[in-house]
C-alpha positions in Angstrom: 52.9 -70.0 -46.7 53.6 -71.2 -50.2 56.0 -69.4 -52.5 53.1 -68.3 -54.7 51.3 -66.9 -51.7 54.5 -65.2 -50.6 55.0 -63.5 -53.9 51.4 -62.3 -54.0 51.1 -61.2 -50.4 50.7 -57.6 -49.4 53.3 -58.2 -46.6 56.0 -59.3 -49.1 55.3 -56.3 -51.4 55.3 -53.9 -48.4 58.5 -55.4 -47.0 60.3 -55.0 -50.3 59.0 -51.5 -50.8 60.1 -50.5 -47.3 63.5 -52.1 -47.8 64.0 -50.4 -51.1 62.9 -47.0 -49.7 65.3 -47.2 -46.8 62.5 -47.8 -44.2 64.6 -50.5 -42.5 62.7 -50.8 -39.2 59.4 -51.2 -41.1 60.9 -53.7 -43.5 62.1 -55.8 -40.6 58.8 -55.7 -38.9 56.9 -56.7 -42.0 59.3 -59.4 -43.1 59.5 -61.1 -39.7 56.0 -62.7 -39.8 56.5 -63.7 -43.4 59.7 -65.4 -42.4 57.9 -67.2 -39.5 55.1 -68.4 -41.8 57.4 -69.9 -44.5 58.3 -73.6 -44.4 61.4 -74.4 -42.3 63.7 -75.2 -43.9 63.2 -73.6 -47.3 65.2 -71.3 -49.6 62.5 -68.7 -49.4 62.7 -68.6 -45.6 66.5 -68.2 -45.7 66.3 -65.5 -48.3 63.7 -63.6 -46.2 66.0 -63.9 -43.2 68.8 -62.4 -45.3 66.6 -59.5 -46.2 65.7 -59.0 -42.5 69.4 -58.9 -41.6 70.1 -56.5 -44.5 67.4 -54.2 -43.1 69.0 -54.5 -39.7 72.5 -53.7 -41.1 71.1 -50.6 -42.8 69.4 -49.5 -39.6 72.6 -50.0 -37.6 74.5 -47.9 -40.1 72.1 -45.0 -39.4 72.7 -45.6 -35.7 76.5 -45.4 -36.2 77.1 -49.0 -35.0 79.8 -50.0 -37.4 80.7 -53.4 -35.7 77.0 -54.4 -35.8 76.8 -53.4 -39.5 79.8 -55.6 -40.4 78.5 -58.5 -38.3 75.1 -58.3 -40.0 76.6 -58.0 -43.4 78.5 -61.2 -42.7 75.3 -62.9 -41.8 73.6 -61.8 -45.0 76.4 -63.1 -47.1 76.4 -66.4 -45.2 72.7 -66.8 -45.7 72.9 -66.0 -49.4 75.9 -68.4 -50.0 73.7 -71.4 -49.3 70.9 -70.4 -51.7 70.4 -71.6 -55.2 69.9 -68.9 -57.8 66.4 -70.0 -58.6 65.3 -69.0 -55.0 66.2 -65.4 -55.8 64.4 -65.5 -59.2 61.3 -67.1 -57.6 61.2 -64.3 -55.0 61.8 -61.5 -57.5 65.1 -60.6 -55.8 68.4 -60.1 -57.7 71.3 -61.7 -56.0 73.8 -59.3 -57.4 71.7 -56.3 -56.1 71.8 -57.8 -52.6 75.6 -58.4 -52.9 76.1 -54.9 -54.1 74.0 -53.5 -51.2 76.2 -55.5 -48.7 79.4 -54.2 -50.3 78.1 -50.6 -50.2 77.2 -51.0 -46.5 80.6 -52.3 -45.7 82.3 -49.5 -47.6 80.5 -46.9 -45.5 81.7 -48.3 -42.2 84.5 -46.6 -40.3 85.6 -48.7 -37.4 86.4 -47.0 -34.2 89.9 -47.5 -32.7 89.8 -49.6 -29.6 
């Protein structure tokens, strides 16, 4: 799947809508085949993986799984760290917005005492 096909696909639009509307399971399910169809390696594939992990982290927060939330947030940051800014622009995703979402998720986590 080329970048132009990605940006114009119903799957990408639906995944973003689900993610932005807090339908995290649905976002993950829609983004997964997009991720699989993208060239490997590619910045777009990595960014899509970060979005999948962000959706997973938001879902784990609802499930009260704080350790999973933190682990997934770390994965999102690691994936984003290796991406050039133009990958975000090309995909219509704002890096700062994703970073803010990760920070917000982390701030809502209360770790259980062992």
